[in-house]
All heavy atoms as an XYZ file, in Angstrom:
917
protein
N      91.192     99.096     96.546
C      90.403     98.679     97.676
C      91.002     97.263     98.110
O      91.538     96.470     97.377
C      88.981     98.522     97.348
C      88.392     99.860     97.064
S      86.558     99.688     96.849
C      86.456     98.700     95.382
N      90.839     97.082     99.504
C      91.236     95.776     99.988
C      90.054     94.993    100.399
O      88.978     95.586    100.784
C      92.078     96.013    101.242
O      93.370     96.618    100.944
N      90.167     93.675    100.331
C      89.062     92.815    100.831
C      89.365     92.619    102.312
O      90.335     91.972    102.725
C      89.148     91.539    100.025
O      88.335     90.556    100.729
N      88.529     93.172    103.132
C      88.740     93.025    104.525
C      88.553     91.546    105.043
O      89.246     91.198    106.041
C      87.692     93.868    105.363
C      87.928     95.305    105.298
C      87.187     95.986    106.338
N      87.427     97.417    106.270
C      86.681     98.336    106.763
N      85.558     97.983    107.386
N      87.068     99.575    106.629
N      87.744     90.766    104.383
C      87.628     89.384    104.802
C      89.070     88.654    104.707
O      89.404     87.920    105.528
C      86.640     88.621    103.906
C      85.261     89.110    104.223
O      85.003     89.784    105.183
O      84.351     88.798    103.386
N      89.739     88.898    103.638
C      90.984     88.311    103.411
C      92.093     88.911    104.338
O      92.823     88.253    104.935
C      91.466     88.326    101.883
C      90.459     87.622    101.055
C      92.842     87.827    101.719
C      90.626     87.875     99.529
N      92.152     90.249    104.299
C      93.124     90.993    105.046
C      93.030     90.678    106.544
O      94.024     90.544    107.253
C      92.927     92.484    104.738
C      94.062     93.356    105.329
C      93.841     94.852    104.932
O      93.155     95.068    103.922
O      94.376     95.647    105.647
N      91.807     90.521    107.037
C      91.603     90.349    108.482
C      92.017     88.998    108.934
O      92.273     88.759    110.101
N      92.218     88.034    108.049
C      92.579     86.608    108.467
C      93.987     86.600    109.009
O      94.319     85.981    109.982
C      92.496     85.735    107.219
C      91.119     85.495    106.741
C      90.387     84.378    107.580
O      91.022     83.532    108.147
O      89.181     84.579    107.668
N      94.841     87.358    108.329
C      96.304     87.413    108.735
C      96.947     88.490    107.950
O      96.803     88.647    106.786
C      96.839     85.975    108.320
C      98.278     85.831    108.717
O      99.117     86.712    108.697
N      98.625     84.602    109.177
N      97.858     89.319    108.650
C      98.553     90.390    107.896
C      99.344     89.846    106.713
O      99.579     90.650    105.740
C      99.424     91.038    108.983
C      98.818     90.595    110.270
C      98.069     89.323    110.038
N      99.725     88.589    106.747
C     100.528     88.021    105.677
C      99.641     87.953    104.364
O     100.188     87.766    103.290
C     101.081     86.643    106.030
C     102.143     86.755    107.152
C     102.533     85.231    107.531
C     103.344     87.576    106.764
N      98.312     88.028    104.499
C      97.448     87.896    103.380
C      97.201     89.188    102.637
O      96.410     89.292    101.701
C      96.090     87.310    103.768
C      96.187     85.903    104.346
C      95.112     85.350    105.042
C      97.263     85.044    104.143
C      95.094     84.107    105.551
C      97.354     83.804    104.590
C      96.288     83.233    105.332
O      96.287     81.999    105.895
N      97.839     90.263    103.179
C      97.612     91.606    102.550
C      97.697     91.658    100.990
O      96.933     92.202    100.355
C      98.533     92.721    103.243
C      98.239     94.131    102.846
C      96.840     94.558    103.105
C      99.228     95.103    103.476
N      98.827     91.079    100.462
C      98.905     91.123     98.976
C      97.705     90.414     98.266
O      97.128     91.023     97.289
C     100.156     90.293     98.657
C     101.069     90.416     99.882
C      99.963     90.417    101.060
N      97.145     89.301     98.811
C      96.040     88.683     98.203
C      94.725     89.578     98.356
O      93.873     89.520     97.507
C      95.802     87.275     98.885
C      96.867     86.272     98.495
C      98.060     86.301     99.444
O      98.293     87.237    100.246
N      98.880     85.349     99.383
N      94.678     90.264     99.466
C      93.519     91.199     99.755
C      93.411     92.338     98.794
O      92.360     92.964     98.672
C      93.534     91.678    101.166
N      94.503     92.604     98.066
C      94.503     93.694     97.081
C      94.544     93.242     95.645
O      94.716     94.019     94.730
C      95.731     94.572     97.382
C      95.643     95.214     98.731
C      96.703     96.281     98.894
C      96.605     96.967    100.190
N      95.457     97.849    100.324
N      94.419     91.959     95.469
C      94.398     91.464     94.035
C      93.227     90.638     93.682
O      93.055     89.530     93.960
C      95.662     90.546     93.824
C      95.758     90.066     92.382
C      96.967     91.264     94.181
N      92.253     91.390     93.204
C      91.057     90.732     92.729
C      90.415     91.625     91.650
O      90.772     92.815     91.600
C      89.967     90.432     93.874
C      89.558     91.659     94.588
C      88.464     92.349     94.281
C      90.352     92.096     95.709
C      88.078     93.515     94.970
C      89.953     93.226     96.409
C      88.850     93.897     96.070
O      88.434     95.027     96.765
N      89.512     91.165     90.855
C      88.942     91.935     89.701
C      88.424     93.256     90.177
O      87.611     93.269     91.186
C      87.922     91.056     89.025
C      87.543     91.671     87.665
O      88.325     92.348     87.071
O      86.376     91.392     87.217
N      88.887     94.389     89.635
C      88.341     95.736     89.777
C      88.856     96.255     91.198
O      88.317     97.269     91.692
C      86.877     95.808     89.655
C      86.355     95.427     88.322
C      84.836     95.510     88.202
N      84.330     96.813     88.517
C      84.259     97.814     87.711
N      84.555     97.682     86.469
N      83.596     98.971     88.099
N      89.845     95.776     91.758
C      90.365     96.243     93.007
C      91.238     97.471     92.998
O      91.472     98.117     93.872
C      91.100     95.202     93.813
O      92.315     94.764     93.208
N      91.773     97.716     91.759
C      92.741     98.865     91.578
C      92.402     99.667     90.432
O      92.901     99.606     89.381
C      94.188     98.183     91.385
N      91.435    100.546     90.704
C      91.046    101.486     89.533
C      92.125    102.555     89.380
O      92.613    103.212     90.389
C      89.699    102.155     89.956
N      92.352    102.885     88.200
C      93.321    103.945     87.827
C      92.694    105.208     87.430
O      93.018    106.289     87.835
C      94.368    103.444     86.796
C      95.136    102.218     87.168
C      95.301    104.600     86.330
C      96.139    102.340     88.153
N      91.697    105.103     86.612
C      90.910    106.284     86.228
C      90.968    106.464     84.760
O      91.670    105.866     83.999
N      90.241    107.459     84.313
C      90.156    107.689     82.846
C      91.365    108.494     82.335
O      91.497    108.718     81.162
C      88.831    108.427     82.646
C      88.643    109.178     83.968
C      89.197    108.185     84.992
N      92.184    109.082     83.225
C      93.259    109.920     82.800
C      94.444    109.828     83.757
O      94.409    109.270     84.882
N      95.566    110.329     83.350
C      96.854    110.282     84.047
C      97.375    111.700     84.054
O      97.512    112.296     82.945
C      97.809    109.283     83.452
C      99.208    109.225     84.022
C      99.100    108.771     85.465
C     100.052    108.226     83.134
N      97.726    112.255     85.222
C      98.310    113.569     85.287
C      99.856    113.363     85.529
O     100.209    112.724     86.547
C      97.659    114.335     86.435
C      98.448    115.720     86.577
C      96.217    114.586     86.148
N     100.668    113.897     84.704
C     102.142    113.906     84.842
C     102.657    115.215     85.055
O     102.339    116.157     84.191
C     102.770    113.149     83.669
C     102.232    111.694     83.511
C     104.273    113.168     83.768
C     102.672    111.029     82.290
N     103.429    115.528     86.026
C     104.018    116.842     86.370
C     105.464    116.698     86.724
O     105.858    115.612     87.117
C     103.221    117.510     87.511
O     103.400    116.781     88.693
C     101.755    117.701     87.163
N     106.152    117.758     86.558
C     107.566    117.768     86.861
C     107.807    117.799     88.390
O     108.804    117.367     88.868
C     108.323    118.979     86.222
N     106.801    118.323     89.111
C     106.918    118.431     90.585
C     105.856    117.618     91.309
O     104.794    117.440     90.820
C     106.734    119.870     91.014
C     107.910    120.801     90.481
C     107.737    122.226     90.995
O     107.113    122.406     92.025
O     108.278    123.113     90.315
N     106.261    117.040     92.344
C     105.303    116.212     93.201
C     104.304    117.226     93.802
O     104.641    118.311     94.122
C     106.131    115.471     94.303
C     107.036    114.415     93.818
C     107.854    113.820     94.939
C     106.184    113.276     93.199
N     103.166    116.720     94.181
C     102.164    117.545     94.846
C     102.702    117.782     96.342
O     103.418    117.008     96.776
C     100.898    116.743     94.837
C     101.285    115.343     94.522
C     102.661    115.410     93.815
N     102.295    118.989     96.881
C     102.776    119.267     98.219
C     102.217    118.277     99.275
O     101.121    117.786     99.026
C     102.351    120.681     98.378
C     101.185    120.941     97.480
C     101.445    120.005     96.324
N     102.912    118.170    100.425
C     102.411    117.263    101.387
C     100.960    117.631    101.967
O     100.249    116.838    102.443
C     103.428    117.428    102.587
C     104.646    117.837    101.868
C     104.230    118.704    100.723
N     100.597    118.917    101.841
C      99.282    119.324    102.301
C      98.171    118.863    101.334
O      96.976    119.061    101.648
C      99.217    120.829    102.415
N      98.497    118.277    100.259
C      97.417    117.903     99.290
C      96.468    116.833     99.897
O      96.923    115.890    100.463
C      98.092    117.223     98.017
O      98.939    118.096     97.417
C      97.097    116.675     97.102
N      95.157    117.241     99.846
C      94.155    116.381    100.506
C      93.575    115.382     99.514
O      93.347    115.553     98.376
C      92.972    117.390    100.920
C      91.714    116.524    101.465
C      93.490    118.283    102.020
N      93.347    114.142    100.062
C      92.733    113.016     99.358
C      91.464    112.803    100.076
O      91.451    112.519    101.325
C      93.609    111.779     99.377
C      94.946    112.077     98.745
C      92.910    110.623     98.673
C      95.925    110.928     98.910
N      90.281    112.939     99.380
C      88.989    112.731    100.038
C      88.274    111.653     99.433
O      88.401    111.353     98.224
C      88.167    114.058     99.894
N      87.503    110.827    100.267
C      86.745    109.763     99.738
C      85.323    109.828    100.228
O      85.040    110.272    101.387
C      87.321    108.439    100.174
C      86.531    107.252     99.620
S      87.267    105.541     99.921
C      87.011    105.408    101.687
N      84.348    109.542     99.327
C      82.967    109.602     99.613
C      82.359    108.348     99.133
O      82.630    107.930     97.935
C      82.253    110.814     99.059
C      80.783    110.803     99.234
C      80.181    111.988     98.558
O      80.373    112.208     97.378
O      79.288    112.695     99.212
N      81.510    107.608     99.874
C      80.804    106.422     99.385
C      79.389    106.768     99.420
O      78.819    107.112    100.417
C      81.149    105.157    100.224
C      82.606    104.923    100.142
C      80.304    104.051     99.654
C      83.114    103.834    101.105
N      78.713    106.673     98.230
C      77.303    107.056     98.081
C      76.490    105.777     97.883
O      76.871    104.994     96.962
C      77.109    108.075     96.946
C      75.634    108.332     96.759
C      77.867    109.297     97.236
N      75.400    105.670     98.667
C      74.471    104.441     98.487
C      73.076    105.007     98.272
O      72.520    105.755     99.101
C      74.575    103.643     99.690
C      73.701    102.313     99.684
C      73.961    101.472    100.883
N      75.305    100.992    100.873
C      75.949    100.644    102.001
N      75.465    100.865    103.120
N      77.253    100.238    101.965
N      72.492    104.651     97.144
C      71.070    105.070     96.830
C      70.946    106.593     96.957
O      70.005    107.164     97.518
C      70.125    104.428     97.804
C      70.099    102.911     97.646
O      70.251    102.441     96.547
O      69.951    102.154     98.680
N      71.984    107.317     96.470
C      71.922    108.797     96.431
C      72.330    109.555     97.742
O      72.236    110.726     97.754
N      72.661    108.786     98.716
C      73.040    109.343    100.073
C      74.472    108.993    100.393
O      74.826    107.810    100.316
C      72.089    108.866    101.141
O      70.748    109.183    100.817
C      72.397    109.488    102.452
N      75.210    109.959    100.867
C      76.640    109.660    101.299
C      76.512    108.796    102.652
O      75.897    109.278    103.663
C      77.336    110.987    101.625
N      77.072    107.621    102.600
C      77.034    106.717    103.775
C      78.510    106.696    104.436
O      78.585    106.235    105.593
C      76.619    105.349    103.412
C      75.192    105.288    103.015
C      77.464    104.705    102.308
N      79.463    107.308    103.796
C      80.791    107.443    104.368
C      81.542    108.550    103.707
O      81.452    108.630    102.467
C      81.653    106.235    104.305
C      83.022    106.298    104.844
C      83.215    106.268    106.192
C      84.019    106.631    103.982
C      84.425    106.437    106.690
C      85.368    106.838    104.526
C      85.544    106.725    105.847
N      82.207    109.401    104.502
C      83.099    110.410    104.014
C      84.326    110.464    104.835
O      84.262    110.178    106.026
C      82.400    111.820    103.887
O      82.139    112.203    105.187
C      81.268    111.911    102.988
N      85.406    110.779    104.290
C      86.671    110.832    105.103
C      87.799    111.467    104.202
O      87.580    111.582    102.975
N      88.813    111.903    104.861
C      89.932    112.532    104.084
C      91.205    112.364    104.882
O      91.215    112.127    106.062
C      89.658    113.935    103.737
C      89.646    114.953    104.974
C      89.373    116.346    104.518
O      88.654    116.590    103.522
N      89.999    117.316    105.204
N      92.239    112.461    104.094
C      93.654    112.495    104.615
C      94.435    113.401    103.760
O      93.943    114.052    102.876
C      94.195    111.080    104.694
O      95.451    111.104    105.391
C      94.385    110.534    103.223
N      95.756    113.446    104.086
C      96.634    114.310    103.164
C      97.925    113.526    102.896
O      98.140    112.598    103.590
C      96.954    115.608    103.835
O      97.799    115.458    105.014
N      98.620    113.963    101.878
C      99.892    113.312    101.570
C     100.907    113.332    102.724
O     101.734    112.510    102.752
C     100.424    113.944    100.315
C      99.675    113.697     99.014
C     100.376    114.304     97.830
C      99.501    112.126     98.786
N     100.773    114.282    103.607
C     101.735    114.365    104.719
C     101.515    113.180    105.658
O     102.430    112.930    106.460
C     101.410    115.656    105.521
O     100.119    115.728    106.077
N     100.474    112.401    105.520
C     100.198    111.167    106.335
C     100.979    110.040    105.877
O     101.015    108.961    106.581
C      98.718    110.891    106.420
O      98.079    111.923    107.117
N     101.590    110.069    104.713
C     102.333    108.920    104.157
C     103.545    108.735    105.146
O     104.200    109.671    105.575
C     102.912    109.198    102.878
C     101.882    109.195    101.685
C     102.583    109.654    100.354
C     101.332    107.782    101.463
N     103.834    107.472    105.502
C     104.956    107.157    106.471
C     106.256    107.410    105.748
O     107.238    107.739    106.474
C     104.804    105.719    106.906
C     103.618    105.558    107.698
C     103.644    104.130    108.383
N     102.361    104.058    109.135
C     101.976    103.005    109.781
N     102.788    102.006    109.844
N     100.833    102.985    110.447
N     106.317    107.258    104.484
C     107.583    107.516    103.766
C     107.270    108.586    102.679
O     106.238    108.504    102.037
C     108.106    106.237    103.028
C     108.585    105.194    103.924
C     109.096    104.019    103.007
N     109.552    102.909    103.818
C     110.892    102.780    104.108
N     111.787    103.555    103.632
N     111.286    101.734    104.817
N     108.223    109.460    102.416
C     108.017    110.458    101.300
C     108.000    109.746    100.009
O     108.564    108.652     99.798
C     109.270    111.341    101.457
C     110.148    110.877    102.577
C     109.477    109.681    103.165
N     107.224    110.345     99.095
C     107.113    109.703     97.697
C     108.415    109.395     97.066
O     108.522    108.347     96.467
C     106.130    110.528     96.895
C     104.708    110.386     97.305
S     103.476    110.973     96.190
C     103.545    112.722     96.543
N     109.416    110.255     97.119
C     110.677    109.921     96.431
C     111.266    108.683     97.052
O     111.928    107.842     96.349
C     111.585    111.136     96.676
C     110.589    112.261     96.897
C     109.391    111.754     97.537
N     111.146    108.451     98.252
C     111.669    107.223     98.944
C     110.955    106.011     98.514
O     111.517    104.992     98.252
C     111.573    107.357    100.515
O     111.917    106.184    101.150
N     109.638    106.112     98.371
C     108.846    104.973     97.932
C     109.213    104.596     96.493
O     109.347    103.451     96.168
C     107.345    105.302     97.936
C     106.695    105.492     99.307
C     105.241    106.103     99.166
C     106.661    104.211    100.091
N     109.362    105.641     95.620
C     109.830    105.352     94.294
C     111.225    104.755     94.181
O     111.409    103.782     93.498
C     109.790    106.622     93.449
N     112.112    105.237     95.037
C     113.470    104.712     95.120
C     113.474    103.192     95.493
O     114.074    102.357     94.852
C     114.272    105.489     96.081
C     115.802    105.148     95.987
C     116.260    104.018     96.961
O     115.697    104.056     98.114
O     117.066    103.240     96.681
N     112.585    102.779     96.411
C     112.539    101.390     96.833
C     111.787    100.523     95.740
O     112.279     99.436     95.496
C     111.679    101.274     98.104
C     112.497    101.525     99.308
C     112.680    102.702    100.087
C     113.356    100.560     99.930
N     113.550    102.484    101.053
C     114.012    101.202    101.064
C     113.703     99.252     99.672
C     114.899    100.565    101.812
C     114.596     98.571    100.538
C     115.162     99.276    101.526
N     110.837    101.168     95.036
C     110.216    100.457     93.955
C     111.106     99.978     92.840
O     111.166     98.960     92.372
C     109.051    101.318     93.400
C     108.347    100.707     92.156
C     107.559     99.417     92.560
C     107.317    101.772     91.616
N     112.124    100.930     92.508
C     113.045    100.711     91.434
C     114.293    100.116     91.863
O     115.220     99.867     91.031
C     113.294    102.102     90.679
C     112.135    102.497     89.728
C     111.068    103.275     90.235
C     112.133    102.035     88.406
C     110.054    103.646     89.348
C     111.028    102.385     87.611
C     110.028    103.191     88.127
N     114.501     99.949     93.150
C     115.728     99.460     93.627
C     116.095     98.032     93.058
O     117.296     97.854     92.705
C     115.761     99.356     95.148
C     116.991     98.883     95.835
C     116.960     98.953     97.306
N     117.208    100.320     97.646
C     117.486    100.767     98.852
N     117.403     99.913     99.886
N     117.654    101.969     99.108
N     115.115     97.238     92.936
C     115.542     95.778     92.444
C     114.463     95.424     91.350
O     114.415     94.280     90.983
C     115.504     94.890     93.580
C     116.105     93.452     93.141
O     117.061     93.497     92.405
O     115.634     92.434     93.546
N     113.836     96.362     90.691
C     112.877     96.106     89.661
C     113.098     97.015     88.495
O     113.422     98.131     88.661
C     111.424     96.244     90.216
C     111.144     95.327     91.367
O     111.035     94.099     91.053
N     110.898     95.858     92.510
N     112.800     96.489     87.279
C     112.788     97.386     86.148
C     111.352     97.390     85.464
O     110.761     96.376     85.497
C     113.898     96.900     85.105
O     113.631     95.581     84.678
N     111.045     98.533     84.949
C     109.719     98.652     84.409
C     109.891     99.305     82.984
O     109.621    100.552     82.812
C     108.828     99.503     85.264
C     108.721     98.904     86.659
C     109.489     99.347     87.666
C     107.847     97.874     86.938
C     109.304     98.877     89.014
C     107.726     97.369     88.144
C     108.445     97.906     89.222
N     110.230     98.578     82.027
C     110.508     99.160     80.677
C     109.223     99.941     80.081
O     109.457    100.865     79.391
C     110.988     98.075     79.764
C     110.844     96.785     80.639
C     110.571     97.139     81.973
N     108.046     99.450     80.484
C     106.863    100.093     79.890
C     106.207    101.070     80.943
O     105.147    101.497     80.755
C     105.805     99.009     79.579
N     106.927    101.179     82.113
C     106.355    102.128     83.172
C     105.685    101.316     84.258
O     105.463    100.085     84.060
N     105.206    101.999     85.218
C     104.417    101.371     86.344
C     103.681    102.401     87.100
O     103.954    103.602     86.874
C     105.416    100.518     87.249
S     106.391    101.503     88.233
N     102.804    101.964     87.945
C     102.106    102.831     88.823
C     102.540    102.538     90.290
O     102.549    101.326     90.655
C     100.596    102.620     88.780
C      99.970    103.105     87.436
C      99.724    102.210     86.433
C      99.712    104.458     87.267
C      99.250    102.675     85.218
C      99.216    104.930     86.053
C      98.923    103.995     85.045
O      98.396    104.367     83.879
N     102.809    103.468     91.053
C     103.124    103.248     92.474
C     101.823    103.670     93.211
O     101.497    104.824     93.278
C     104.323    104.180     92.954
C     104.621    104.253     94.451
C     104.907    102.798     94.969
C     105.712    105.205     94.723
N     101.185    102.717     93.810
C      99.890    102.972     94.419
C     100.003    102.967     95.899
O     100.487    101.895     96.539
C      98.874    101.962     93.899
C      98.662    101.972     92.455
S      97.763    100.634     91.737
C      96.081    101.336     91.913
N      99.730    104.006     96.587
C      99.844    104.139     98.027
C      98.496    103.874     98.794
O      98.627    103.802    100.004
C     100.386    105.525     98.395
O      99.354    106.447     98.138
C     101.690    105.770     97.729
N      97.424    103.910     98.095
C      96.166    103.810     98.763
C      95.718    105.179     99.221
O      96.427    106.116     99.096
N      94.426    105.253     99.653
C      93.844    106.584    100.006
C      94.253    106.964    101.419
O      94.257    108.097    101.808
C      92.369    106.638     99.916
O      91.812    105.730    100.811
C      91.894    106.328     98.481
N      94.481    106.006    102.349
C      94.632    106.248    103.671
C      93.322    106.618    104.430
O      93.322    107.058    105.532
N      92.218    106.464    103.736
C      90.877    106.784    104.303
C      90.180    105.422    104.518
O      90.025    104.685    103.472
C      89.980    107.663    103.387
C      88.721    107.966    104.038
C      90.804    109.000    103.158
N      89.830    105.065    105.664
C      89.381    103.684    105.900
C      88.016    103.811    106.625
O      87.955    104.297    107.781
C      90.313    102.903    106.742
C      91.654    102.802    106.053
C      89.858    101.449    106.994
C      92.801    102.346    106.884
N      86.969    103.307    106.099
C      85.686    103.204    106.838
C      85.799    102.316    108.052
O      86.688    101.455    108.108
C      84.781    102.510    105.837
C      85.370    102.835    104.512
C      86.829    102.706    104.741
N      84.890    102.467    109.033
C      84.892    101.637    110.214
C      84.724    100.203    109.836
O      84.234     99.826    108.817
C      83.723    102.133    111.074
C      82.854    102.966    110.099
C      83.779    103.393    108.986
N      85.253     99.284    110.755
C      85.107     97.837    110.562
C      83.787     97.371    110.247
O      83.578     96.387    109.538
C      85.732     97.078    111.744
C      87.182     97.212    111.851
O      87.881     97.568    110.868
O      87.764     96.925    112.915
N      82.734     98.053    110.791
C      81.312     97.601    110.566
C      80.829     97.945    109.207
O      79.729     97.466    108.791
C      80.449     98.299    111.627
O      80.490     99.749    111.465
N      81.542     98.734    108.455
C      81.052     99.129    107.101
C      81.355     98.106    106.089
O      82.478     97.576    106.049
C      81.721    100.453    106.771
C      81.200    100.990    105.471
C      80.082    101.845    105.445
C      81.782    100.767    104.257
C      79.593    102.316    104.258
C      81.327    101.291    103.072
C      80.218    102.085    103.075
N      80.417     97.805    105.200
C      80.619     96.890    104.092
C      80.061     97.499    102.819
O      78.984     98.180    102.841
C      79.901     95.588    104.312
O      80.389     95.021    105.496
C      79.975     94.629    103.189
N      80.855     97.467    101.710
C      80.340     97.996    100.470
C      79.174     97.079     99.964
O      79.199     95.919    100.188
C      81.400     98.026     99.456
C      82.546     99.073     99.566
C      83.696     98.758     98.653
C      81.965    100.410     99.463
N      78.192     97.764     99.268
C      77.124     97.012     98.655
C      77.142     97.178     97.180
O      77.642     98.209     96.612
C      75.766     97.513     99.194
C      75.572     97.324    100.642
N      74.463     97.844    101.301
C      76.279     96.554    101.537
C      74.481     97.385    102.533
N      75.526     96.647    102.771
N      76.587     96.275     96.464
C      76.413     96.388     94.978
C      75.722     97.645     94.684
O      74.733     97.997     95.305
C      75.615     95.219     94.433
C      75.636     95.135     92.958
C      75.077     93.849     92.525
N      75.932     92.915     93.237
C      76.443     91.791     92.635
N      76.065     91.411     91.500
N      77.250     90.918     93.301
N      76.261     98.426     93.789
C      75.623     99.688     93.446
C      76.230    100.896     94.174
O      75.993    102.056     93.768
N      76.976    100.732     95.232
C      77.662    101.762     95.874
C      78.609    102.538     94.977
O      79.197    101.930     94.105
C      78.459    101.375     97.084
C      77.615    100.907     98.304
O      76.412    101.129     98.284
O      78.250    100.519     99.271
N      78.585    103.872     95.012
C      79.464    104.688     94.171
C      80.591    105.193     95.113
O      80.381    105.848     96.138
C      78.698    105.837     93.574
C      79.643    106.735     92.794
C      77.609    105.299     92.709
N      81.807    104.961     94.694
C      83.023    105.425     95.466
C      83.673    106.566     94.709
O      84.019    106.368     93.497
C      84.025    104.209     95.654
C      83.320    103.067     96.299
C      85.204    104.724     96.436
C      84.068    101.757     96.160
N      83.883    107.698     95.393
C      84.471    108.776     94.762
C      85.715    109.191     95.525
O      85.679    109.413     96.764
C      83.528    110.088     94.803
C      82.238    109.897     94.000
C      81.497    111.122     93.932
N      80.258    110.936     93.105
C      79.070    111.105     93.524
N      78.805    111.575     94.797
N      78.010    110.895     92.668
N      86.878    109.245     94.907
C      88.122    109.632     95.516
C      88.580    110.947     94.819
O      88.851    110.872     93.533
C      89.188    108.489     95.464
C      88.610    107.312     96.226
C      90.504    109.004     96.100
C      89.526    106.058     96.107
N      88.715    111.937     95.531
C      89.141    113.238     94.988
C      90.419    113.786     95.433
O      90.700    113.724     96.603
C      88.011    114.300     95.307
O      86.808    113.881     94.805
C      88.322    115.607     94.716
N      91.243    114.258     94.522
C      92.479    114.905     94.794
C      92.359    116.261     93.982
O      92.304    116.238     92.808
C      93.791    114.199     94.371
C      93.797    112.798     95.052
C      94.958    114.970     94.767
C      94.944    111.950     94.529
N      92.138    117.367     94.750
C      91.846    118.594     94.207
C      92.517    119.058     92.911
O      91.907    119.342     91.968
C      91.828    119.772     95.249
N      93.866    118.888     92.916
C      94.564    119.418     91.654
C      94.455    118.334     90.530
O      94.711    118.699     89.373
C      95.986    119.560     92.071
C      96.167    118.786     93.376
C      94.861    118.719     93.946
N      94.006    117.126     90.833
C      93.911    116.169     89.770
C      92.488    115.897     89.247
O      92.237    115.898     88.040
C      94.415    114.830     90.305
C      94.314    113.656     89.301
C      95.919    114.915     90.797
N      91.532    115.722     90.194
C      90.180    115.431     89.808
C      89.591    114.333     90.701
O      90.117    114.052     91.825
N      88.474    113.723     90.202
C      87.716    112.690     91.023
C      87.676    111.367     90.175
O      87.240    111.458     89.091
C      86.365    113.228     91.369
O      86.491    114.409     92.032
C      85.599    112.221     92.187
N      88.081    110.382     90.868
C      87.971    109.012     90.298
C      86.633    108.429     90.826
O      86.388    108.520     92.107
C      89.056    108.129     90.806
C      89.009    106.627     90.419
C      89.188    106.426     88.974
C      90.090    105.889     91.158
N      85.721    107.986     89.960
C      84.394    107.519     90.346
C      84.281    106.089     89.898
O      84.488    105.847     88.738
C      83.251    108.324     89.799
C      81.897    107.870     90.221
C      83.452    109.826     90.138
N      83.940    105.175     90.852
C      83.743    103.762     90.491
C      82.433    103.302     91.196
O      82.126    103.653     92.310
C      84.907    102.919     90.931
C      85.940    102.964     89.947
O      85.890    102.521     88.803
N      87.119    103.530     90.312
N      81.685    102.380     90.544
C      80.537    101.741     91.121
C      80.863    100.346     91.392
O      81.456     99.562     90.600
C      79.367    101.805     90.103
O      79.108    103.256     89.762
C      78.134    101.233     90.697
N      80.491     99.878     92.545
C      80.601     98.477     92.943
C      79.644     97.629     92.183
O      78.460     97.855     92.112
C      80.308     98.234     94.534
C      80.421     96.819     94.909
C      81.343     99.146     95.337
N      80.197     96.582     91.548
C      79.404     95.655     90.764
C      79.024     94.390     91.530
O      79.621     94.069     92.401
C      80.103     95.299     89.492
C      80.480     96.492     88.534
C      81.260     95.902     87.325
C      79.238     97.130     88.133
């Protein structure tokens, strides 16, 4: 997740907007396959507040501006990761500017062949 307050100040602040405690949830598991998921793979997000969905949205991998192999190639072009790394592209699902997360909100991000990542805002 990005901090809109920081990101909105200046596009140059984007890295700082993505680096704060609990901003990058990975999940309880990791799925490794020999083949990449197809471009039609849907990524859905739901934000639940007090038991009610207050935001839902979805996108697909076909919306990525660069194909995943190209992103990986750029990541490894000048960096080495002897212990491995995660290439995080974000969900591509963005609530409207007027939306703000509240303490206790539950965020669910689902990729059908993988599962659902669930996090609660503290």
